[in-house]
C-alpha atoms as a printed R data frame, in Angstrom:
    type eleno elety resid chain resno       x       y       z
1   ATOM     1    CA   MET     A     1  -3.979  -5.864  29.354
2   ATOM     2    CA   ALA     A     2  -2.992  -8.446  26.760
3   ATOM     3    CA   ARG     A     3  -4.991  -8.314  23.547
4   ATOM     4    CA   ASP     A     4  -6.984 -11.377  22.514
5   ATOM     5    CA   THR     A     5  -5.469 -13.585  19.826
6   ATOM     6    CA   PRO     A     6  -7.448 -13.691  16.568
7   ATOM     7    CA   ALA     A     7  -8.795 -17.126  17.520
8   ATOM     8    CA   VAL     A     8 -10.020 -15.932  20.927
9   ATOM     9    CA   LEU     A     9 -11.513 -12.713  19.525
10  ATOM    10    CA   VAL     A    10 -13.424 -14.569  16.798
11  ATOM    11    CA   ALA     A    11 -14.622 -17.225  19.263
12  ATOM    12    CA   LYS     A    12 -16.010 -14.526  21.582
13  ATOM    13    CA   LEU     A    13 -17.754 -12.753  18.718
14  ATOM    14    CA   ASP     A    14 -19.131 -15.942  17.200
15  ATOM    15    CA   ALA     A    15 -20.627 -16.826  20.592
16  ATOM    16    CA   SER     A    16 -23.046 -13.948  19.900
17  ATOM    17    CA   LEU     A    17 -24.330 -15.497  16.645
18  ATOM    18    CA   ASN     A    18 -28.034 -16.256  16.460
19  ATOM    19    CA   PHE     A    19 -27.982 -19.768  14.990
20  ATOM    20    CA   GLY     A    20 -31.771 -19.955  15.054
21  ATOM    21    CA   ALA     A    21 -32.279 -16.835  12.945
22  ATOM    22    CA   ARG     A    22 -32.184 -18.863   9.722
23  ATOM    23    CA   SER     A    23 -34.182 -22.030  10.415
24  ATOM    24    CA   GLN     A    24 -34.389 -23.081   6.739
25  ATOM    25    CA   VAL     A    25 -30.629 -23.434   6.258
26  ATOM    26    CA   GLN     A    26 -27.756 -25.093   8.106
27  ATOM    27    CA   THR     A    27 -26.024 -22.590  10.394
28  ATOM    28    CA   GLN     A    28 -23.469 -24.864  12.090
29  ATOM    29    CA   THR     A    29 -21.328 -27.794  11.016
30  ATOM    30    CA   SER     A    30 -21.007 -31.123  12.796
31  ATOM    31    CA   TRP     A    31 -17.694 -29.858  14.251
32  ATOM    32    CA   ASN     A    32 -19.422 -26.667  15.531
33  ATOM    33    CA   ALA     A    33 -18.017 -24.229  12.989
34  ATOM    34    CA   SER     A    34 -20.460 -21.438  12.208
35  ATOM    35    CA   ILE     A    35 -21.957 -21.011   8.729
36  ATOM    36    CA   ILE     A    36 -22.553 -17.291   8.268
37  ATOM    37    CA   TRP     A    37 -25.890 -16.132   6.845
38  ATOM    38    CA   GLU     A    38 -27.694 -12.796   6.891
39  ATOM    39    CA   LEU     A    39 -29.614 -12.112  10.160
40  ATOM    40    CA   MET     A    40 -27.270 -14.244  12.279
41  ATOM    41    CA   PHE     A    41 -24.796 -11.547  13.362
42  ATOM    42    CA   ASP     A    42 -24.643  -8.041  14.805
43  ATOM    43    CA   GLU     A    43 -22.448  -6.227  12.297
44  ATOM    44    CA   LYS     A    44 -21.880  -3.240  14.600
45  ATOM    45    CA   LEU     A    45 -20.563  -5.513  17.363
46  ATOM    46    CA   TYR     A    46 -18.179  -7.335  15.003
47  ATOM    47    CA   ASP     A    47 -16.871  -4.090  13.509
48  ATOM    48    CA   LYS     A    48 -16.413  -2.444  16.925
49  ATOM    49    CA   LYS     A    49 -14.471  -5.371  18.392
50  ATOM    50    CA   HIS     A    50 -12.262  -5.803  15.329
51  ATOM    51    CA   LYS     A    51 -11.444  -2.080  15.294
52  ATOM    52    CA   GLU     A    52 -10.571  -2.239  19.004
53  ATOM    53    CA   ALA     A    53  -8.333  -5.236  18.284
54  ATOM    54    CA   ASN     A    54  -6.622  -3.357  15.419
55  ATOM    55    CA   SER     A    55  -7.500  -6.176  13.011
56  ATOM    56    CA   SER     A    56  -6.015  -5.655   9.546
57  ATOM    57    CA   VAL     A    57  -6.745  -7.519   6.332
58  ATOM    58    CA   ALA     A    58  -4.703  -8.356   3.255
59  ATOM    59    CA   LEU     A    59  -6.713  -9.198   0.132
60  ATOM    60    CA   THR     A    60  -4.922 -11.114  -2.612
61  ATOM    61    CA   VAL     A    61  -6.214 -11.185  -6.160
62  ATOM    62    CA   PHE     A    62  -4.648 -12.464  -9.393
63  ATOM    63    CA   ALA     A    63  -5.306 -10.507 -12.579
64  ATOM    64    CA   VAL     A    64  -3.255 -12.203 -15.260
65  ATOM    65    CA   GLY     A    65  -3.512 -11.697 -19.016
66  ATOM    66    CA   ARG     A    66  -6.893 -10.584 -20.249
67  ATOM    67    CA   TYR     A    67  -8.485 -10.991 -16.820
68  ATOM    68    CA   LEU     A    68  -6.907  -7.703 -15.727
69  ATOM    69    CA   GLU     A    69  -8.631  -5.584 -18.346
70  ATOM    70    CA   ALA     A    70 -11.891  -7.502 -18.104
71  ATOM    71    CA   TYR     A    71 -12.388  -7.544 -14.330
72  ATOM    72    CA   LEU     A    72  -9.854  -5.829 -12.088
73  ATOM    73    CA   ASN     A    73 -11.240  -2.286 -12.104
74  ATOM    74    CA   THR     A    74 -14.761  -3.429 -11.203
75  ATOM    75    CA   PHE     A    75 -13.425  -5.835  -8.570
76  ATOM    76    CA   LEU     A    76 -11.362  -3.161  -6.802
77  ATOM    77    CA   THR     A    77 -13.880  -0.324  -7.015
78  ATOM    78    CA   SER     A    78 -16.673  -2.551  -5.698
79  ATOM    79    CA   ALA     A    79 -14.397  -3.855  -2.917
80  ATOM    80    CA   GLU     A    80 -13.780  -0.272  -1.836
81  ATOM    81    CA   GLU     A    81 -17.539   0.142  -1.435
82  ATOM    82    CA   HIS     A    82 -18.225  -3.095   0.469
83  ATOM    83    CA   PHE     A    83 -15.175  -5.085   1.690
84  ATOM    84    CA   MET     A    84 -14.183  -4.806   5.372
85  ATOM    85    CA   LEU     A    85 -15.158  -1.145   5.590
86  ATOM    86    CA   GLY     A    86 -13.599   0.611   8.567
87  ATOM    87    CA   LEU     A    87 -10.647  -1.779   8.804
88  ATOM    88    CA   PRO     A    88  -7.152  -1.326   7.352
89  ATOM    89    CA   VAL     A    89  -7.051  -3.248   4.053
90  ATOM    90    CA   THR     A    90  -4.242  -3.697   1.546
91  ATOM    91    CA   TYR     A    91  -5.012  -5.162  -1.858
92  ATOM    92    CA   PHE     A    92  -2.178  -7.301  -3.210
93  ATOM    93    CA   VAL     A    93  -2.673  -7.446  -6.972
94  ATOM    94    CA   PHE     A    94  -0.625 -10.144  -8.714
95  ATOM    95    CA   THR     A    95  -0.319  -9.531 -12.423
96  ATOM    96    CA   ASP     A    96   1.946  -9.913 -15.423
97  ATOM    97    CA   LEU     A    97   0.921  -6.395 -16.526
98  ATOM    98    CA   PRO     A    98   1.622  -4.081 -13.555
99  ATOM    99    CA   GLU     A    99   1.584  -0.980 -15.741
100 ATOM   100    CA   LYS     A   100  -2.067  -1.669 -16.618
101 ATOM   101    CA   VAL     A   101  -3.383  -1.869 -13.037
102 ATOM   102    CA   PRO     A   102  -6.032   0.882 -12.795
103 ATOM   103    CA   GLN     A   103  -5.629   3.851 -10.481
104 ATOM   104    CA   ILE     A   104  -8.601   3.882  -8.140
105 ATOM   105    CA   THR     A   105  -9.571   6.187  -5.275
106 ATOM   106    CA   LEU     A   106  -8.919   4.544  -1.921
107 ATOM   107    CA   ALA     A   107 -10.348   5.374   1.496
108 ATOM   108    CA   PRO     A   108  -7.989   6.139   4.420
109 ATOM   109    CA   GLN     A   109  -6.075   3.094   5.691
110 ATOM   110    CA   ARG     A   110  -6.593   1.345   2.346
111 ATOM   111    CA   ASN     A   111  -3.682   0.578   0.033
112 ATOM   112    CA   ILE     A   112  -2.799  -1.299  -3.152
113 ATOM   113    CA   ARG     A   113   0.444  -3.166  -3.746
114 ATOM   114    CA   VAL     A   114   1.130  -4.526  -7.205
115 ATOM   115    CA   VAL     A   115   3.313  -7.629  -7.483
116 ATOM   116    CA   LYS     A   116   4.571  -8.789 -10.866
117 ATOM   117    CA   VAL     A   117   4.206 -12.499 -11.591
118 ATOM   118    CA   GLU     A   118   5.148 -14.473 -14.658
119 ATOM   119    CA   LYS     A   119   2.491 -15.442 -17.124
120 ATOM   120    CA   HIS     A   120   2.022 -19.172 -17.460
121 ATOM   121    CA   ASN     A   121   1.074 -20.744 -20.755
122 ATOM   122    CA   ARG     A   122  -2.155 -22.402 -19.629
123 ATOM   123    CA   TRP     A   123  -4.898 -20.974 -17.450
124 ATOM   124    CA   GLN     A   124  -4.831 -24.216 -15.428
125 ATOM   125    CA   ASP     A   125  -1.228 -23.459 -14.451
126 ATOM   126    CA   ILE     A   126  -2.114 -19.867 -13.549
127 ATOM   127    CA   SER     A   127  -4.845 -21.225 -11.283
128 ATOM   128    CA   MET     A   128  -2.548 -23.768  -9.647
129 ATOM   129    CA   MET     A   129   0.552 -21.619  -9.212
130 ATOM   130    CA   ARG     A   130  -1.315 -18.991  -7.223
131 ATOM   131    CA   MET     A   131  -0.953 -21.268  -4.188
132 ATOM   132    CA   LYS     A   132   2.845 -21.025  -4.347
133 ATOM   133    CA   THR     A   133   2.666 -17.264  -4.782
134 ATOM   134    CA   ILE     A   134   0.246 -16.804  -1.869
135 ATOM   135    CA   SER     A   135   2.509 -18.850   0.405
136 ATOM   136    CA   GLU     A   136   5.558 -16.813  -0.581
137 ATOM   137    CA   VAL     A   137   3.914 -13.428  -0.019
138 ATOM   138    CA   ILE     A   138   2.618 -14.543   3.395
139 ATOM   139    CA   ASP     A   139   6.128 -15.644   4.318
140 ATOM   140    CA   LYS     A   140   7.880 -12.510   3.091
141 ATOM   141    CA   VAL     A   141   5.345  -9.756   3.814
142 ATOM   142    CA   LEU     A   142   1.907 -10.523   5.183
143 ATOM   143    CA   GLN     A   143   2.641 -12.453   8.369
144 ATOM   144    CA   HIS     A   144   4.506  -9.458   9.794
145 ATOM   145    CA   SER     A   145   1.844  -6.860   9.006
146 ATOM   146    CA   PHE     A   146  -1.644  -8.344   8.765
147 ATOM   147    CA   THR     A   147  -3.970 -10.221  11.105
148 ATOM   148    CA   TYR     A   148  -6.016 -11.869   8.358
149 ATOM   149    CA   ILE     A   149  -5.779 -12.651   4.668
150 ATOM   150    CA   PHE     A   150  -8.554 -13.227   2.137
151 ATOM   151    CA   CYS     A   151  -7.834 -14.666  -1.311
152 ATOM   152    CA   PHE     A   152 -10.259 -13.867  -4.136
153 ATOM   153    CA   ASP     A   153 -10.758 -14.659  -7.797
154 ATOM   154    CA   VAL     A   154 -10.869 -11.414  -9.770
155 ATOM   155    CA   ASP     A   155 -13.994 -12.188 -11.824
156 ATOM   156    CA   GLN     A   156 -16.368 -11.209  -9.024
157 ATOM   157    CA   ILE     A   157 -18.248  -8.060  -8.040
158 ATOM   158    CA   PHE     A   158 -19.003  -6.906  -4.481
159 ATOM   159    CA   ARG     A   159 -22.597  -5.796  -4.123
160 ATOM   160    CA   ARG     A   160 -23.280  -5.524  -0.376
161 ATOM   161    CA   ARG     A   161 -21.410  -5.651   2.910
162 ATOM   162    CA   PHE     A   162 -18.627  -8.261   3.039
163 ATOM   163    CA   GLY     A   163 -17.506  -7.459   6.545
164 ATOM   164    CA   SER     A   164 -15.683  -8.485   9.685
165 ATOM   165    CA   GLU     A   165 -18.213 -11.221  10.473
166 ATOM   166    CA   ALA     A   166 -16.407 -13.201   7.747
167 ATOM   167    CA   LEU     A   167 -13.058 -13.097   9.552
168 ATOM   168    CA   GLY     A   168 -11.816 -16.250  11.236
169 ATOM   169    CA   GLU     A   169  -8.846 -18.565  11.689
170 ATOM   170    CA   SER     A   170  -9.626 -20.755   8.670
171 ATOM   171    CA   VAL     A   171 -12.479 -19.652   6.420
172 ATOM   172    CA   ALA     A   172 -14.038 -21.660   3.582
173 ATOM   173    CA   LEU     A   173 -16.874 -20.816   1.198
174 ATOM   174    CA   LEU     A   174 -19.831 -23.071   0.384
175 ATOM   175    CA   HIS     A   175 -20.149 -23.344  -3.395
176 ATOM   176    CA   ALA     A   176 -23.406 -21.776  -4.593
177 ATOM   177    CA   HIS     A   177 -24.087 -24.587  -7.077
178 ATOM   178    CA   TYR     A   178 -23.555 -27.434  -4.609
179 ATOM   179    CA   TYR     A   179 -24.672 -26.366  -1.146
180 ATOM   180    CA   LYS     A   180 -28.143 -27.899  -1.578
181 ATOM   181    CA   LEU     A   181 -27.108 -30.994  -3.515
182 ATOM   182    CA   PRO     A   182 -26.614 -34.499  -2.079
183 ATOM   183    CA   LYS     A   183 -22.971 -35.376  -1.492
184 ATOM   184    CA   TYR     A   184 -22.817 -37.961  -4.266
185 ATOM   185    CA   ARG     A   185 -23.163 -35.099  -6.745
186 ATOM   186    CA   PHE     A   186 -20.189 -33.145  -5.394
187 ATOM   187    CA   THR     A   187 -17.468 -32.902  -8.038
188 ATOM   188    CA   TYR     A   188 -14.560 -34.039  -5.898
189 ATOM   189    CA   ASP     A   189 -11.597 -35.512  -7.724
190 ATOM   190    CA   ARG     A   190 -12.224 -39.281  -7.832
191 ATOM   191    CA   ASN     A   191  -8.991 -40.276  -9.564
192 ATOM   192    CA   PRO     A   192  -6.946 -42.472  -7.180
193 ATOM   193    CA   LYS     A   193  -3.763 -41.333  -8.946
194 ATOM   194    CA   SER     A   194  -4.320 -37.728  -7.826
195 ATOM   195    CA   LYS     A   195  -3.375 -36.400  -4.402
196 ATOM   196    CA   ALA     A   196  -6.713 -34.547  -4.500
197 ATOM   197    CA   CYS     A   197  -8.726 -37.791  -4.683
198 ATOM   198    CA   MET     A   198 -11.651 -37.900  -2.257
199 ATOM   199    CA   THR     A   199 -14.160 -40.663  -1.637
200 ATOM   200    CA   GLU     A   200 -16.072 -38.711   1.020
201 ATOM   201    CA   GLY     A   201 -16.303 -35.164   2.316
202 ATOM   202    CA   ASP     A   202 -18.306 -32.644   4.336
203 ATOM   203    CA   TYR     A   203 -19.248 -29.942   1.815
204 ATOM   204    CA   TYR     A   204 -18.144 -28.763  -1.607
205 ATOM   205    CA   TYR     A   205 -16.058 -25.631  -1.149
206 ATOM   206    CA   HIS     A   206 -15.486 -22.927  -3.752
207 ATOM   207    CA   ALA     A   207 -11.873 -21.831  -4.291
208 ATOM   208    CA   ALA     A   208 -13.022 -18.393  -5.502
209 ATOM   209    CA   ILE     A   209 -12.738 -17.206  -1.877
210 ATOM   210    CA   PHE     A   210 -10.816 -18.539   1.089
211 ATOM   211    CA   GLY     A   211  -9.185 -16.861   4.045
212 ATOM   212    CA   GLY     A   212  -8.062 -16.875   7.637
213 ATOM   213    CA   THR     A   213  -4.996 -16.007   9.662
214 ATOM   214    CA   CYS     A   214  -1.687 -15.873   7.833
215 ATOM   215    CA   GLU     A   215  -0.574 -19.100   9.528
216 ATOM   216    CA   LYS     A   216  -3.668 -21.054   8.481
217 ATOM   217    CA   VAL     A   217  -3.826 -19.737   4.910
218 ATOM   218    CA   LYS     A   218  -0.118 -20.470   4.424
219 ATOM   219    CA   ALA     A   219  -0.710 -24.052   5.622
220 ATOM   220    CA   LEU     A   220  -3.520 -24.437   3.064
221 ATOM   221    CA   ALA     A   221  -1.476 -22.901   0.237
222 ATOM   222    CA   ASP     A   222   1.578 -25.033   1.030
223 ATOM   223    CA   TYR     A   223  -0.516 -28.206   1.159
224 ATOM   224    CA   CYS     A   224  -2.169 -27.466  -2.180
225 ATOM   225    CA   TYR     A   225   1.079 -26.497  -3.899
226 ATOM   226    CA   VAL     A   226   3.017 -29.562  -2.719
227 ATOM   227    CA   ASN     A   227   0.247 -31.893  -3.831
228 ATOM   228    CA   ILE     A   228  -0.266 -30.107  -7.150
229 ATOM   229    CA   MET     A   229   3.452 -30.511  -7.877
230 ATOM   230    CA   GLU     A   230   3.411 -34.180  -6.897
231 ATOM   231    CA   ASP     A   231   0.491 -34.726  -9.283
232 ATOM   232    CA   LYS     A   232   2.413 -32.881 -11.983
233 ATOM   233    CA   MET     A   233   5.429 -35.173 -11.522
234 ATOM   234    CA   ASN     A   234   3.069 -38.113 -12.009
235 ATOM   235    CA   ASN     A   235   1.428 -36.534 -15.089
236 ATOM   236    CA   VAL     A   236  -1.857 -36.136 -13.247
237 ATOM   237    CA   GLU     A   237  -4.078 -33.051 -13.088
238 ATOM   238    CA   ALA     A   238  -6.872 -32.823 -10.530
239 ATOM   239    CA   LEU     A   239 -10.381 -32.440 -11.925
240 ATOM   240    CA   TRP     A   240 -10.895 -28.841 -10.783
241 ATOM   241    CA   HIS     A   241  -7.212 -27.967 -10.319
242 ATOM   242    CA   ASP     A   242  -6.467 -25.999  -7.119
243 ATOM   243    CA   GLU     A   243 -10.114 -26.222  -6.030
244 ATOM   244    CA   SER     A   244  -9.882 -30.028  -5.893
245 ATOM   245    CA   HIS     A   245  -6.825 -29.806  -3.655
246 ATOM   246    CA   LEU     A   246  -8.475 -27.118  -1.509
247 ATOM   247    CA   ASN     A   247 -11.459 -29.407  -0.943
248 ATOM   248    CA   LYS     A   248  -9.124 -32.218   0.127
249 ATOM   249    CA   TYR     A   249  -7.317 -29.880   2.529
250 ATOM   250    CA   PHE     A   250 -10.551 -28.735   4.178
251 ATOM   251    CA   TRP     A   251 -11.700 -32.349   4.513
252 ATOM   252    CA   LEU     A   252  -8.512 -33.184   6.427
253 ATOM   253    CA   ASN     A   253  -8.237 -29.806   8.213
254 ATOM   254    CA   LYS     A   254 -11.729 -28.590   9.057
255 ATOM   255    CA   PRO     A   255 -12.308 -24.860   8.544
256 ATOM   256    CA   THR     A   256 -13.261 -22.899  11.655
257 ATOM   257    CA   LYS     A   257 -15.828 -20.762   9.807
258 ATOM   258    CA   LEU     A   258 -17.886 -21.277   6.643
259 ATOM   259    CA   LEU     A   259 -19.360 -18.531   4.511
260 ATOM   260    CA   SER     A   260 -22.779 -19.179   3.031
261 ATOM   261    CA   PRO     A   261 -23.392 -18.720  -0.714
262 ATOM   262    CA   GLU     A   262 -24.670 -15.225   0.104
263 ATOM   263    CA   TYR     A   263 -20.966 -14.342   0.047
264 ATOM   264    CA   CYS     A   264 -20.449 -15.540  -3.545
265 ATOM   265    CA   TRP     A   265 -23.597 -15.979  -5.609
266 ATOM   266    CA   ASP     A   266 -24.136 -16.918  -9.245
267 ATOM   267    CA   ASN     A   267 -27.078 -14.983 -10.687
268 ATOM   268    CA   PHE     A   268 -27.719 -17.811 -13.156
269 ATOM   269    CA   ILE     A   269 -29.073 -19.904 -10.279
270 ATOM   270    CA   GLY     A   270 -32.842 -19.605 -10.299
271 ATOM   271    CA   ASP     A   271 -33.598 -20.782  -6.748
272 ATOM   272    CA   THR     A   272 -32.802 -17.813  -4.496
273 ATOM   273    CA   LYS     A   273 -35.163 -18.417  -1.574
274 ATOM   274    CA   ASP     A   274 -32.265 -18.976   0.845
275 ATOM   275    CA   ILE     A   275 -30.363 -15.920  -0.377
276 ATOM   276    CA   LEU     A   276 -31.558 -12.856   1.543
277 ATOM   277    CA   ILE     A   277 -28.620 -10.755   0.379
278 ATOM   278    CA   LYS     A   278 -26.127 -11.142  -2.468
279 ATOM   279    CA   ARG     A   279 -22.926  -9.818  -0.966
280 ATOM   280    CA   LEU     A   280 -20.765 -10.697  -3.944
281 ATOM   281    CA   ILE     A   281 -21.745 -12.066  -7.351
282 ATOM   282    CA   TRP     A   282 -19.957 -13.896 -10.132
283 ATOM   283    CA   ALA     A   283 -19.098 -11.611 -13.023
284 ATOM   284    CA   PRO     A   284 -20.315 -12.767 -16.457
285 ATOM   285    CA   LYS     A   285 -17.609 -14.790 -18.206
286 ATOM   286    CA   ASP     A   286 -16.531 -15.313 -21.790
287 ATOM   287    CA   TYR     A   287 -13.998 -18.094 -21.398
288 ATOM   288    CA   GLU     A   288 -13.016 -18.299 -25.046
289 ATOM   289    CA   LYS     A   289 -11.919 -14.680 -25.113
290 ATOM   290    CA   LEU     A   290 -10.314 -14.674 -21.675
291 ATOM   291    CA   ARG     A   291  -8.279 -17.814 -21.336
292 ATOM   292    CA   THR     A   292  -4.727 -18.200 -22.529
293 ATOM   293    CA   ARG     A   293  -4.495 -21.007 -25.044
């Protein structure tokens, strides 16, 4: 019997979601994409069906310059405790310092591949150029071997299950600082000279995490890279760099699944009444020490 495509599998699983389990928060978008919160899903069902479907996940993370020493070990060791447990996962670590990538103990069916990338002079360029790199690795490697890809910032720590309920065709993350704010306060790029310019939108998405099938993530990465480069040719830089372009992409190409801020929480936010579980948290940052000048 033919195996379900990722889109069909996810649609069947998401039909089991209990959208009424979290009455105080939005659990579905106007285009009927699910917004995943604790209590909405049966984790055993999702894991069982994804194992039966032989779902596999590539995780990309960039650890360039001082970010490697500051964050990578904690990111990887915490991912091994909480990220997509029970599924085959390969971590693709992009770094300018491959010899400094820590050796960590991996569970069966879990692997690390280290890919050397050049170090750019400004952290803004590091942030932007990851889109080109992600597209290239999907093209050359991932599309032939993995069902899904998730792209993460390295300065984050997994704390609880980040599992197969998060998998989907095109997955975006609601930004913890903006999900409760009125739209006029969203920090979209408003500069008409930038390709990222937006006058309206649905949500404010956080570029710290995005994912989906290889095809969909490559489309996002290509869109962002092309528009970043066009801005660069016009001596324009979007307000929040690749995140501004990502928000524009998801406005034009609606994501099929949204992750709630439970999947990426900032502990400096005082109002936690919606957050039943902190699956991943922002690591404390010292920008002055970390960023390349």
